[in-house]
C-alpha positions as CSV (number, residue, x, y, z in Angstrom):
1,M,0.0,0.0,0.0
2,N,2.8,2.4,0.9
3,V,4.5,1.6,-2.4
4,I,1.4,2.7,-4.3
5,R,1.3,6.0,-2.3
6,A,5.0,6.6,-2.9
7,G,4.6,5.9,-6.6
8,V,1.7,8.3,-7.0
9,A,3.4,11.0,-5.0
10,V,6.6,10.7,-7.1
11,S,4.5,10.8,-10.3
12,L,2.8,14.0,-9.1
13,L,6.1,15.6,-8.3
14,L,7.5,14.8,-11.7
15,I,4.5,16.2,-13.4
16,G,4.9,19.5,-11.7
17,I,2.3,22.3,-12.0
18,P,1.5,23.0,-15.7
19,A,-0.1,26.2,-16.8
20,K,-3.5,24.5,-16.8
21,A,-3.4,23.6,-13.2
22,Q,-7.2,24.0,-12.8
23,H,-7.7,20.7,-14.6
24,L,-5.2,18.6,-12.7
25,C,-7.6,17.6,-9.9
26,G,-10.3,16.4,-12.3
27,D,-7.7,14.7,-14.5
28,C,-6.2,12.9,-11.4
29,R,-9.7,11.7,-10.3
30,A,-10.6,10.6,-13.9
31,D,-7.3,8.7,-14.1
32,A,-8.0,7.0,-10.8
33,Q,-11.4,6.0,-12.1
34,D,-9.9,4.7,-15.4
35,Q,-7.4,2.6,-13.5
36,L,-10.2,1.2,-11.3
37,Q,-12.2,0.2,-14.4
38,Q,-9.2,-1.5,-16.0
39,C,-8.3,-3.3,-12.8
40,L,-11.9,-4.5,-12.3
41,E,-12.0,-5.8,-15.9
42,S,-9.0,-7.9,-15.3
43,A,-9.9,-9.0,-11.8
44,I,-10.7,-12.7,-11.5
45,S,-11.7,-13.2,-7.9
46,A,-13.6,-11.2,-5.3
47,E,-10.3,-10.5,-3.5
48,D,-8.9,-9.1,-6.8
49,K,-11.9,-6.8,-7.0
50,Q,-11.5,-5.7,-3.4
51,S,-7.9,-5.0,-4.0
52,C,-8.8,-2.8,-7.0
53,L,-11.3,-0.8,-4.9
54,E,-8.7,-0.3,-2.2
55,R,-6.1,0.9,-4.7
56,Q,-8.6,3.3,-6.2
57,A,-9.4,4.7,-2.7
58,V,-5.7,5.3,-2.1
59,T,-5.3,6.9,-5.5
60,A,-8.3,9.1,-5.0
61,Q,-7.1,10.1,-1.6
62,T,-3.7,11.0,-3.0
63,C,-5.5,13.2,-5.6
64,D,-7.5,14.9,-2.9
65,T,-4.5,15.5,-0.6
66,G,-2.1,16.4,-3.4
67,V,-3.2,17.8,-6.7
68,C,-6.7,18.9,-5.6
69,T,-5.3,20.7,-2.5
70,M,-2.7,22.5,-4.6
71,E,-5.4,23.4,-7.1
72,R,-7.6,24.9,-4.3
73,D,-4.7,26.8,-2.8
74,R,-3.8,28.3,-6.2
75,S,-7.4,29.3,-7.2
76,P,-8.5,32.8,-6.4
77,N,-10.9,33.2,-3.5
78,P,-14.5,33.3,-4.7
79,P,-16.2,36.6,-4.0
80,S,-18.0,36.6,-0.7
81,R,-21.8,37.0,-0.8
82,P,-23.3,39.8,1.3
């Protein structure tokens, strides 16, 4: 499990923050969903499917705590409503 987290973290660091940072969070989540779909398609047993779901949860959490947090931090504050 830690290997997966480390791999995703390294990948995120290597990617950096491109000019279109506003799309990274959505792209990260979409990639996590695509990986889940591929994993489930190749899963043979219920344990394999459970492993796919666990990996997807870790990847989605990594997106939320990494790319999505950076994206929120970089976005301008929305105007406050009176």
